[in-house]
N, C-alpha and C positions, 0 to 999 in steps of 0.2 A: 391538482398536482403542482408542486413548486418547480418552476423552470429555472435551470441554472445554465447561463450562457458561458461562463468561464469555469471550466471544470478542471480540477486537480485529481489525477488518478494515481494512487500509490500502491505499488505491488507489495507482495510479501517477501520475506527473506531473513527472519529471525533477527539476530543482533546486527546483521548487515544493515539494519534500519538506521544505524549511525551514518552510513554513507548517504542514505536517503535524507536524513536531517540536514546534512551539509548541502545537498542538492536543492532541498526546499529553500534553505536560506538564500542560496545563490539566485534561485528563481524569483523569490519575493523581493529581493533587493535589486533585481536587474531592470535597467531602463532600455527599452527597445528603441530602434532607430527612429520611430515616429514619436518618441518622447513618452510613450505609455509604459505603465507598469502592470504586471499581472496581479489582479485582485480576485481570488477565487470566490465564486458564489455557490459552488458545489464541490464537495470533497468526497471522494469514494476510495475506500481502502480495504485491503484484506491483510490478514496476519499482522505483521509489524506495521504495515501501512494503515491498519485500523487504529493502532495506538497513536501513530504520528498524526494521522488525520483527525482523530478525536481530540488530540491536544490542540491542534490548530483551531478547530471549530469551537472548542471550549474557550480559548482565549478571545475569539471573536465575540462569543456570547458574554464574556466578562466585560468587554468594552461596551457592548450594547446596554447591559444593565447599569453601567456607569454613565450612560447617555452620550457615549462617544462612538466614533467610527473606528473600526479596527485598524491599528497601525501594522500593516502586514510585514514590512521589513523588520520591525521590532519583534513581532511574533516569530518570525523566522529565526532571529537571534535567540529568542527564548527556547525554541525547540532544540537548537544546538546546545544551549547551556543545560537543558534538561538531560540530554544524553551524557554530557561530560561530567555532570555532578552525580547522577544516579546510577548509570550503568557502568560500574567500575570493575566487575568480574562476574563470572557466572553465578557466584554465590549471592550477588545482589538481585538476581531475578529468579533463581531456582536452585535446586539441589539434585545431584545425581543419586539415584536410588541404589542402595547396597546390592551387590551381586547376589548374595544369598536370599535376600528379600525378593529380588526379581525372579530367581529360579523357583522359589516357593509359589509365588503368585502365578507363574506360567503353568506350573504343575497342577495347581488347584483351580485353574481357570479364573484367576482374579487379576490378570495383568491390566495395568492402567498407566502405561507410559514408562519410559526409561528414566524420566526425571519428574520432579515436582516443580511447579511454577508459581508458588505462592507469592514470591517477591514481585514478579511481573504483574500479577493480578492486583496486588496492593498498590503498585505504582499507577496502574490504570485508574483504580478507584480514587486515589488521592489527587489525581490531576485532571480527571474528566468528570463533569457532573451533568446530570440530566437537566438541571435548572439552567445551566449555561448553554447547553445545546438547544434548549427550547428558545432561549433568548437570541441565539445567534441568527443573523440574517443570512449566514452561509449554511446551506443545506449540507448535512453530513449523513453518510450511510456506510456501514461496515458489512462486508460480505461474510456469510456464515454457511457452512455445509452441515446439513442434517445427515449424520452418518447412518442412521437407520433407514432413511428413504433414498439417500443419495442426492437429495435436492439441494440446490444452491439458492439462497435468498439474501436480499439486502435488508438490513435492519436499520431503522431510524427512530428518533425519539417520538415522532408523530404517531408511529404505529405501536411502539413498545413502551412508551412512557418512561417511568423511572427504571424499568428493567433494562433499558438500553445498555447500561454499563455491563450487565451480565453478557450481552451479546458481543460487546467489544472484547471482553475477556475470552469468550468462546472463539472469536475470530483469530485470536493469537495462538491457539492451541494446535500444534502440528501433530497429527495422529502418529502413534508409535513413540516418537520422541517425547511427547508430552501427554498428560492425562486428558481425556475427553472432558468436556464441560456438560454436565447434565442440567437441563432446564425443562420443567414440565414433563419429566420422565423421558426426555429425548436426548440422545447423545449428540452434542454439537461440537464442531471443530472448525479449523481454519478454512475460510472460504477459498483459499488458494489451492485446496485440493481439487476444486472444480474450475477455478477461474483465477489465474495468477495476477491479473490486473483487470479490475472491473470497468472496462471501457463501455460495455453495452448499457449499463445503467446510466452512465453519464450521457451517452448519445440519446437514450430514450427521454431524458429530462432536458433536452434542447441544447446540448453543448454546441457552441459555435467556435470556441477556442478550447483546446484540450491539451493540458500539460501532463505528460505521462512520465513517472519516475520508476523505472524498473531496477532490480538489484542483481540481475544476472546478465552476463555478456551474451551476445548473439551466438558466439562460438567459444568452445574451450580449446586451449592449446593441447597438442598431443601429449606433452609431458604431464600436464595437470590431469587429463583424462585417464592416463594410465594409472596414476596414483589413486584417483578416486574410484576407478572401476575394480580395483582389487579388494575393495571393502563392500560386502554384500548390501549392507544398509545404505551406503552411499550410492551404490548402483541402483537400488530400488528408488531412492529419492531422486536420482537423476532421471530415471525413467518417467516418474511422475512429473518432474520438472519439464521434461520435453513435451509431454502431452498438454500440460497446462499452458506452457509458453506458446504452443501452437494455437491455442484459443486466442491469446493476445495478438499474435501475428496475424491470424485470420481476421480479427476485428479491425486492426489497423489497415489491412489490405482492403477490407470492405469499405472503409472510409475513403481510401484512395480511389477505389472504383466508382463510388457514388460521386465523389468530387469531380472526377474526370467526366462522368456522364452529364452532370449538371453544367460543367464548363462548356462541353460541346453543344448542349442544347441552347445555352445562353449565346454562344458564338453564332448560332444559326438564327437567333432572334426568336426562339421558341420559348419565351419566358412563361407562357401559360402552361406548358407541359411540365414545368418544374415548380409550379405553385405549391407552396407548403414544404418544399425541400430546401436544403441549405448546404453550402460548402462549409466543411469543418476544417479549421486550421489546427494544426497540432505540432507539438514539439515532443520528441522522445529522448529522454535522458537516461543513460545507463552506463555502467562501467565497460571499459574496453577489454578487460580480462577478469578472471575470477578474483573475487575480493579476498585479500590475505588475512583471514581470521579463522580461528578454531572456535566455533560457537559454544563449546563446552569448556574452553580454557583460554581466557583472554584477560587483558589488563586495560587500565585506563589509557595507556599509551596506544594500544591497539584501536580503541574507540576513537581517540583523537586522530589517528592516522586515517581511519575511514571517513570521518567527518571532513577532514582536509581534502581527501581524494574526491569525495562527493561534490564539495564546493567547487573544486578546480575543474572536474570533468563537466559539470553542469554549466559553469561559466563559459567554457570552450564551446559547448554544444549550443548554448543560447545565442551565441554570436551569429549563428546561421539564420536566426529568426524563425518565424512561423512558416510551416510548410503545408501544402495541400495535396501534393502528389499529382498535380495536373500538368507539370512540366513535361 
């Protein structure tokens, strides 16, 4: 197993990934109080986090193939530019399916998403390559849900080889909104259906510092909630979001509990009892309120706004430094 001490965990959130790109740039350009900068040696993503994470790992692999170390601040800038240049409207990543076509498919049992997502798949294939992921010194895995079995699994280039890009694409597919991705006769979809932010794989691979970038606020305002919950599809998505966010919250809470237990043992001089265990430092970056964008109707200006918001929020949150929850 490849151990990754500096883990970057990227949640899902559709085109709100622009906010994540801004936050990633802020993180990779940030200098902490001790003079250090965060250099990920493990990246774990689901949904749009798989796309963003794959982009980062790909660029690290390009540097390795050129005999260089990755310039992480520069890679952060590249990810931001990728969003600003390529994600300009919904038409740049997908198409809404005509109403009559949808009705016919539902009646005849052929429904396969409210939209098509060929543009997003093409962007993934054009910007992430298996060869670069193999060369990268930074481990990368994307989370995928097998909709037939309900299983969640992490896909990496070591396991799936050249097919890894298919799993990146599969990870970006939100059920109902988007078509499922079929691979080896199995219907695959967004890993965020089961795990909105893959902290556990990062922990299992030895994370000692874990930077988590989520795309949903911890709470909704009453006004936003009322607007969202009058739409049945949005209500169903919110229900799923609450369940998957609970997994992330539980994982972070478990990290805090383990950290406190180890801290207490060490304070009592019981180092032998904590052999093989470690305190995990973490930073959680997320928006303070629901992000202002319609995922089916947006412009370049909307993407720019999210990028700017992500960079600002992350910069503010990074100022607090690494946390352990042992206070």
